[in-house]
C-alpha positions as CSV (number, residue, x, y, z in Angstrom):
1,M,-10.9,-5.7,-8.4
2,Y,-10.7,-6.2,-4.6
3,H,-7.8,-5.3,-2.3
4,S,-8.0,-5.9,1.4
5,L,-7.3,-2.8,3.2
6,T,-7.1,-4.4,6.6
7,A,-5.1,-7.6,6.4
8,Q,-1.5,-7.7,7.5
9,L,1.0,-10.3,6.5
10,P,4.5,-11.1,7.5
11,A,7.2,-10.8,4.9
12,S,7.9,-14.6,5.4
13,W,4.4,-15.4,4.3
14,L,4.6,-13.0,1.3
15,S,7.8,-14.7,0.2
16,T,6.6,-18.2,0.6
17,R,3.1,-17.8,-0.6
18,V,3.2,-15.3,-3.4
19,G,6.9,-15.2,-4.3
20,A,7.6,-11.7,-3.0
21,D,11.3,-10.9,-2.6
22,S,11.8,-10.5,1.2
23,A,15.0,-8.4,0.7
24,E,13.1,-6.0,-1.6
25,I,10.2,-5.8,0.7
26,D,12.6,-4.8,3.6
27,R,14.3,-2.3,1.4
28,L,11.0,-0.7,0.4
29,R,10.0,-0.5,4.1
30,R,13.2,1.1,5.1
31,S,13.0,3.6,2.1
32,G,9.5,4.6,3.2
33,E,7.8,3.0,0.2
34,L,5.9,0.3,2.1
35,F,3.9,0.6,5.4
36,A,4.7,-2.0,8.0
37,T,4.3,-2.5,11.8
38,R,6.2,-4.7,14.2
39,P,4.0,-5.9,17.0
40,D,5.6,-5.7,20.6
41,G,7.8,-8.6,21.4
42,S,8.0,-9.6,17.6
43,N,11.1,-9.7,15.4
44,E,8.9,-9.8,12.2
45,W,7.4,-6.9,10.4
46,L,3.7,-7.0,9.2
47,Y,2.9,-5.6,6.0
48,S,-0.5,-4.3,4.9
49,A,-1.8,-6.7,2.2
50,W,-3.3,-3.8,0.1
51,Q,0.3,-2.9,-0.9
52,F,0.9,-6.0,-3.0
53,G,-0.2,-6.9,-6.5
54,P,0.1,-10.4,-8.2
55,G,3.2,-12.3,-7.4
56,G,3.9,-10.0,-4.4
57,R,4.9,-7.2,-6.8
58,V,4.6,-3.7,-5.3
59,P,3.5,-1.4,-8.1
60,D,5.3,2.0,-8.6
61,A,2.1,3.8,-8.0
62,V,1.8,2.2,-4.5
63,R,5.3,3.1,-3.8
64,R,4.7,6.7,-4.8
65,A,1.5,6.9,-2.8
66,V,3.0,5.7,0.3
67,R,6.0,7.9,0.1
68,L,3.9,10.9,-0.5
69,A,1.4,10.0,2.4
70,V,4.4,9.8,4.7
71,D,5.9,13.0,3.4
72,K,2.7,14.8,3.9
73,G,2.2,13.5,7.4
74,L,-0.9,11.4,6.6
75,G,0.5,8.1,7.6
76,E,-1.3,4.9,6.7
77,E,-4.5,5.7,8.2
78,G,-4.9,9.0,6.2
79,L,-3.8,7.2,3.1
80,L,-6.3,4.5,3.7
81,R,-9.1,7.1,4.0
82,V,-8.1,8.3,0.5
83,L,-7.9,4.7,-0.9
84,R,-11.4,3.8,0.3
85,R,-13.0,6.6,-1.7
86,R,-15.1,5.6,-4.8
87,V,-13.8,6.9,-8.1
88,G,-16.5,8.9,-9.8
89,L,-20.2,9.1,-9.1
90,T,-21.1,5.6,-10.2
91,G,-19.4,2.2,-10.1
92,N,-17.6,0.1,-7.6
93,E,-14.0,1.2,-8.5
94,R,-12.1,2.7,-5.4
95,M,-8.9,4.7,-5.4
96,V,-7.0,1.8,-4.2
97,D,-7.8,0.0,-7.5
98,L,-6.3,2.9,-9.6
99,L,-2.9,2.2,-7.9
100,F,-2.9,-1.4,-9.5
101,E,-4.1,-0.2,-12.9
102,G,-0.8,1.6,-13.5
103,D,-2.0,5.1,-13.2
104,G,-1.8,6.7,-9.7
105,R,-2.1,10.4,-10.9
106,T,-5.7,10.6,-9.4
107,V,-4.7,8.9,-6.1
108,I,-1.5,11.3,-5.9
109,S,-3.9,14.3,-6.4
110,A,-6.3,13.1,-3.8
111,I,-3.4,12.6,-1.3
112,N,-2.1,16.1,-2.0
113,A,-5.8,17.4,-1.5
114,A,-6.2,15.5,1.8
115,A,-2.9,16.7,3.3
């Protein structure tokens, strides 16, 4: 599975193109469960695409990972360093893939170790 770790998307695009609930996206950002940036002079938040699964859904494992990274002071860049890591010695799966497979325990352990 491939998750873009660099693309940033506005909530309006996520809502229109993938059916994400823009009110829920905003709530998750305010509660520290999604990373977002607002460019200077803009009134719209940009959300890192890696946080969203099919249909614009934000898996619980992503929410937990973001919240923990914030709590541990890693921020998005620190979390992305963890998410880019390969899982195991062989294969192409990365930590970010685990978040979308429903089991974020390995990622949570890696975040704690990185903090």
